[in-house]
C-alpha positions in Angstrom: 31.6 -1.4 15.3 28.9 -2.0 17.9 27.7 1.6 17.6 27.8 1.4 13.8 25.6 -1.7 13.8 23.2 0.0 16.1 23.0 3.0 13.6 22.5 0.6 10.7 19.7 -1.2 12.6 17.9 2.0 13.4 18.3 3.0 9.8 16.6 -0.2 8.7 13.6 0.5 11.0 13.3 4.0 9.4 13.7 2.4 6.0 10.8 0.0 6.4 8.5 2.9 7.5 9.5 4.9 4.4 9.0 1.8 2.2 5.5 1.3 3.5 4.7 4.9 2.5 6.4 4.6 -0.8 4.5 1.4 -1.7 1.3 3.4 -1.3 2.4 6.0 -3.8 3.4 3.2 -6.2 0.0 1.6 -6.0 -1.8 4.8 -6.6 0.4 5.7 -9.6 0.1 2.2 -10.9 -3.7 2.1 -11.2 -4.5 5.6 -12.2 -1.2 7.3 -13.1 -1.8 9.9 -10.4 0.2 11.3 -7.5 -1.9 11.4 -4.3 -0.3 14.1 -2.2 -2.8 13.6 0.7 -1.0 10.3 1.4 1.2 11.7 4.2 -1.7 13.3 6.0 -3.7 10.1 5.8 -0.7 8.6 7.6 -1.1 11.2 10.3 -4.8 10.3 10.5 -3.9 6.7 11.0 -1.6 7.5 13.9 -4.2 9.6 15.6 -6.9 7.0 15.0 -4.6 4.4 16.7 -4.1 6.8 19.6 -7.9 7.4 20.0 -8.5 3.6 19.9 -5.9 3.0 22.6 -7.4 5.7 24.8 -10.8 4.1 24.4 -9.4 0.8 25.4 -7.8 2.4 28.5 -11.1 3.9 29.5 -12.5 0.3 29.4 -9.6 -1.0 31.4 -8.4 -3.2 28.5 -5.0 -1.5 27.8 -3.0 -4.8 27.6 0.1 -4.4 25.4 -0.7 -7.2 22.9 -4.4 -6.4 22.7 -3.6 -2.7 22.5 -1.2 -3.2 19.6 -3.7 -5.3 17.6 -6.5 -2.8 18.2 -4.4 0.2 17.4 -3.2 -1.3 14.1 -6.7 -2.5 13.2 -8.2 1.0 13.9 -5.5 2.7 11.9 -6.0 0.4 8.9 -9.7 0.6 9.0 -9.8 4.4 9.2 -7.1 5.1 6.7 -8.4 2.4 4.3 -11.9 3.9 4.5 -10.6 7.5 4.0 -8.4 6.4 1.1 -11.4 4.7 -0.6 -13.6 7.8 0.1 -11.0 10.1 -1.5 -10.9 7.9 -4.5 -14.6 7.6 -4.8 -15.5 11.3 -4.2 -12.6 13.1 -5.8 -10.1 11.1 -7.8 -12.3 8.8 -10.0 -14.6 11.6 -11.1 -11.4 13.5 -12.1 -9.6 10.6 -13.7 -9.6 12.3 -17.1 -8.4 15.7 -15.8 -4.8 16.8 -16.0 -2.4 15.3 -13.5 -1.6 18.8 -12.2 -5.3 19.3 -11.2 -5.4 16.0 -9.4 -2.1 16.7 -7.6 -3.4 20.1 -6.5 -6.7 18.7 -5.4 -5.0 15.9 -3.3 -2.6 18.5 -1.8 -5.6 20.5 -0.6 -7.4 17.4 0.7 -4.3 16.6 2.7 -4.2 20.1 4.1 -7.8 19.8 5.1 -7.1 16.5 7.0 -4.1 18.0 8.7 -5.9 21.2 9.8 -8.9 19.2 11.0 -6.7 17.2 13.3 -5.1 20.3 14.6 -8.4 22.1 15.2 -10.7 19.4 16.4 -8.4 17.0 18.3 -8.0 18.3 21.9 -4.9 20.5 21.9 -4.2 19.1 18.5 -1.5 21.7 17.8 0.8 20.1 20.4 2.7 16.8 20.2 0.9 13.8 21.7 2.6 11.0 23.7 2.0 7.8 21.9 1.4 4.7 24.0 4.3 2.3 24.6 2.7 -0.7 23.0 6.0 -2.6 22.8 8.7 -3.1 25.4 11.8 -1.0 24.9 14.0 -3.6 26.6 17.5 -3.6 25.2 18.7 -7.0 23.8 22.4 -7.8 23.4 23.4 -9.7 20.3 27.1 -10.1 19.8 28.0 -7.1 21.9 25.4 -4.9 20.1 22.3 -3.6 21.9 19.0 -3.5 20.0 15.7 -2.2 21.3 13.1 -5.0 21.4 10.4 -2.7 20.1 12.6 -1.8 17.1 13.1 -5.5 16.3 9.3 -6.1 16.4 8.6 -3.1 14.3 11.2 -4.2 11.7 9.6 -7.6 11.6 6.2 -6.2 11.4 7.1 -3.9 8.5 8.8 -6.7 6.5 5.8 -8.9 7.2 3.3 -6.3 5.9 5.4 -5.7 2.7 5.8 -9.4 2.0 2.0 -9.9 2.5 1.2 -7.0 0.2 3.6 -8.4 -2.4 1.9 -11.8 -2.1 -1.5 -10.2 -2.4 -0.5 -8.4 -5.6 1.3 -11.3 -7.2 -0.7 -14.4 -6.1 -4.4 -13.5 -5.6 -7.3 -12.7 -7.9 -7.5 -9.2 -6.5 -3.8 -8.7 -7.2 -4.2 -10.0 -10.7 -7.1 -7.5 -11.2 -5.0 -4.6 -9.8 -2.1 -5.5 -12.2 -4.6 -5.7 -15.1 -6.0 -2.3 -14.4 -2.5 -0.9 -14.0 -1.5 -2.4 -17.3 -4.5 -1.1 -19.3 -7.7 0.1 -17.5 -9.9 0.2 -20.6 -9.0 -3.4 -21.7 -9.5 -4.6 -18.1 -13.0 -3.2 -18.1 -13.7 -4.8 -21.5 -12.7 -8.1 -20.0 -15.2 -7.8 -17.2 -12.9 -6.5 -14.4 -14.9 -4.0 -12.2 -12.6 -1.0 -12.7 -14.1 1.2 -10.1 -14.1 -1.5 -7.4 -10.4 -2.4 -8.1 -9.3 1.2 -8.0 -11.1 1.8 -4.7 -9.6 -1.4 -3.2 -6.1 -0.2 -4.3 -6.6 3.1 -2.7 -7.8 1.4 0.5 -4.8 -0.9 0.5 -2.2 1.9 -0.1 -3.8 4.1 2.5 -3.9 1.2 5.1 -0.2 0.8 4.6 0.3 4.5 5.5 -1.8 3.9 8.6 0.5 1.1 9.7 3.5 3.3 9.0 2.0 6.1 11.1 1.5 3.7 14.1 5.0 2.4 13.7 6.4 5.9 13.7 4.4 6.7 16.8 5.7 3.7 18.6 9.3 4.3 17.5 9.4 7.9 18.5 6.9 7.7 21.4 5.0 10.7 20.1 3.0 12.0 17.2 1.9 15.5 16.0 -0.6 16.8 13.4 2.2 17.6 10.9 4.1 14.3 11.1 2.8 13.2 7.7 4.2 16.2 5.9 7.8 15.1 5.9 7.0 11.4 5.8 4.9 12.0 2.7 7.6 13.8 0.9 10.2 11.2 1.9 7.9 8.4 0.8 7.2 10.0 -2.5 11.0 10.6 -3.1 11.7 7.0 -2.2 9.1 5.8 -4.7 10.5 8.0 -7.5 14.1 7.2 -6.9 13.3 3.5 -6.6 11.1 3.5 -9.8 7.6 4.8 -9.6 5.4 1.8 -10.5 7.6 -0.9 -8.9 6.9 -2.2 -5.4 10.4 -3.5 -4.9 11.7 -0.2 -6.3 9.7 1.6 -3.6 11.2 -0.6 -1.0 14.8 0.0 -2.3 14.1 3.7 -2.4 12.8 3.7 1.2 15.9 2.0 2.5 18.2 4.2 0.3 16.8 7.3 1.9 17.2 5.9 5.4 20.7 4.8 4.6 21.6 8.3 3.5 20.2 9.8 6.7 22.1 7.2 8.8 25.4 7.8 6.9 25.2 11.5 7.6 24.6 10.9 11.3 27.4 8.4 11.5 29.9 10.7 9.8 28.7 14.0 11.2 27.0 13.2 14.6 27.3 16.8 15.8 25.3 18.0 12.7 22.6 15.3 12.7 19.9 17.9 12.2 21.1 18.3 8.6 20.5 14.6 7.7 17.4 15.3 5.7 19.1 18.1 3.7 21.9 15.6 2.8 19.5 12.8 2.0 17.3 15.0 -0.3 20.4 16.4 -2.0 21.7 12.9 -2.7 18.3 11.9 -4.0 18.3 14.8 -6.4 21.7 13.7 -7.7 20.5 10.1 -8.0 17.4 11.2 -10.0 19.7 13.0 -12.6 21.6 9.7 -13.0 18.5 7.4 -13.0 15.7 9.6 -14.2 13.3 6.7 -14.4 14.3 5.2 -11.1 16.7 2.5 -10.0 14.2 -0.2 -11.2 12.9 1.4 -14.4 9.5 0.1 -15.4 6.9 1.0 -18.1 5.1 3.2 -15.6 8.1 5.4 -15.0 7.9 6.7 -18.6 4.6 8.4 -17.6 6.0 10.6 -14.9 
């Protein structure tokens, strides 16, 4: 039972990372009905931005754990938020009336460009990079079950960020404007809501969530690489779709569902843990045939 609880806890940490990525996809789809497939590579950019900021702190002799964590998260959010807004400004808004396929293809190429730029221009970018241990990995025993301290902090951080995002969407003027644009962009503009500003703010917010997920992934696995966003992007998109594209809570449920499927496979078949993603994606495909509009079906799901 102790080992089972440890597996479940580790699955929860993965689930919160997937949920952060999935919420970004949900926000993008909500405001412009588009699938932004550069999202996973923006996550990678966030992780590398955090690493660069930590190395800069180290060179100044300021690599204190708490300070390092705050600076790394801030750098990841700033860089990814700016890049997300830039992608929206330069590419997506001008093509908002184009077909969804064109936008999907364009964002896929943008993501490839980001990924290849990291590989080519970061020193030895093709090789995995050690990520700084910004949190202690001290094991803590609770009821005979051992948990890593850094995993507890990451889980709390992820939940805190998601709750803050939900509060922002539900209880602030910015969130009200985002929901109005998502409901009907033309009517929102007619009522005086700055459509372009709200769309860019949404792209910055969703991309910043990916940056946080990238840093969390680096801390959890102690390394990052230029292609880490490929799989995380696909998992996040799958989580958003199976949870209900357009629903924040659906994205969260989808993220934890995917992590639970991975964990279940590892628990039942520990010697074949490398096939956990195959099992999870197969289960997601089956789930999508049962719930074609997602577990939490919303109006936006009808536009997939």
